[in-house]
N, C-alpha and C positions, 0 to 999 in steps of 0.2 A: 951820387949822394951816399956818402958813407954813413952818415947818421940817419936814424929811422924817422919817418914822417909821423907826425903827432897831429890829430884833429881834435879840437876841443872849442868850447864857446870862446868867443872874443870878449874880453872885458873892457871896462872904460879906460883902464891904464894902457890898453894897446891902440887906443883911438888914433893916435898920431902915426903910428907905424901902419895901421890899417888904411888910413887916408892915403899914405904914401904908395902902398902896394896897388890900391884900387887905381890911383891916378897914373901910375907907371903902366898898368895893365890896359887901361882904357884909352891910352893916347893912340894906340893903333887902330882901335874901334872908331875913334874921332876921325882919323885919317881916312878910313874907308869912307866915311859919310861927308867929310869935309866940313865938319862941325866941331868946333873946340867946346861948344857949350853943352855937351850932352850931361845929363844929370850926375852920372858918376865923377864927372870932372868938375862940377860947379858946386857939389855939396861942400859946406863949410865944415871946419873942425867941430864947431859947437853943434851944428846940425847933425853931424854924425854921433857925437856923444848922446844927444837926445834920443836918436834912432836906437843906439845900444842900449838905453835904458828901458825902452818900451816893452811891456809885458807880452804883447802880441807879435814881438819880432825876436828871432834867434839868428845871431851872426856866428857861423862857424869859421874858424881859422885853421890853416894847416902851417905847421911849424916844422922846420928842420933845426934842431938845437934851439937856440933862442930866436931865430930869425923867422918872422912871419912871412910865408912865401905865397899865400893864397887865402881866398875867403869866398863865402857866398852868404847872402842875406835870405833869410826865410820868414816870410810874413805869414802869421797864422790866423786863419778866419773861419769860424765855425767848423766845418768838416773838410777844409781843404787848405793846402799850403800854396804860397806863391814865392818861387825862387827868383832872385835876381841878383845882379851884380857879382856874378860868378867871375872872380879874377885870380890870376896867377902871375907872379912876377915874371916879367918879360924873358929874364935869362933862364927861366925853368919851365917855360911852355912847351907843350908836346911831350911831356915826360909822364903823362897820366895823373897829375895832381888834380887837375879839374875833374876828372872822372872820380878820383877817390873822394874829392868833396862832395860831389853830386850822390855818390852811393852813401856817404856818411850821414847825409841829411836824414834818411829813414829812421835812425835811432833817436833822433831828436824830435820827432813829430808825436803830437798827441795820439793816444790809442784810436780814437774815432775819426782820424784823418782818412778820408776815402779817395781823394785825388790831389794830385801835385800838378801845379802849373808852373810854367817858365816862360819868361819873355826874353827875347833878344831882338837886335836889329834884323830887319827882313834881309838885308844883304850879307848878314854875317855867316857866310857858308860853312865855316869850321865849327861854329857854335851850333847851327842848325843840325849838322851831321852828328855832332857828339850827342845832342839830345835825342835825335832819331834812333840812334844806335842803342840807346838806353830805354826804349819804349814809349817816348813822348810822341805824340801825333799832332801835327799842325791843326789848329782850330780855327783862328782867324787873324787878321792883321788889323792894327789900329794906328792911325796917324796921330802924331804928338809934335806939333810944329812942322819941321822938315824932316823928321825921322818917321819910319813906319817901322813899328814893332810887330814881330811875329809871335803868337802866343801859342804855346804848345802844352798838351795836357796828357798826363799818365794816369790811368785809373789803378788805384792800389788794389791788389787782390790778396788771396791767401798766401801765395808765394812770398810777397813782400813781408807780411806780418810774421810768417814762419821764420823767414830769413833773418828778420830782425831780432827775434826772440832767441835765435840759435846762439 
């Protein structure tokens, strides 16, 4: 990666590219579960645009040059955030981009955010390992059709607040 990685809010003009990155990234996930109908693959362009316009959602993107190479969706609710749809373009997975997106989320959270939740497929070992490595602890599993999602939580403390302000 010769060009520098830039992380910023995804705008409506990027919706088509975001949809493409998510679909490419989540095909592997769908193969793990034998289910091509996971939400990240069935969301329409119009539904994505509505989601991007919501005041209680922040979607961050990672770019190298003009290419969108990853994203994460952050739902904001009272004093917590729910991360989902962490996606990295297949040709760039395993290079730390997902970690950088995950860490960048802190700077975009409201000041009163006390905890961050994330969910992923229960059988997504690589994702579960990434979240555990960054302080997320498994809380519970929830069935959604044929899928079982694992929900993990990280309590934010002074270290994250200080780190964010630095």
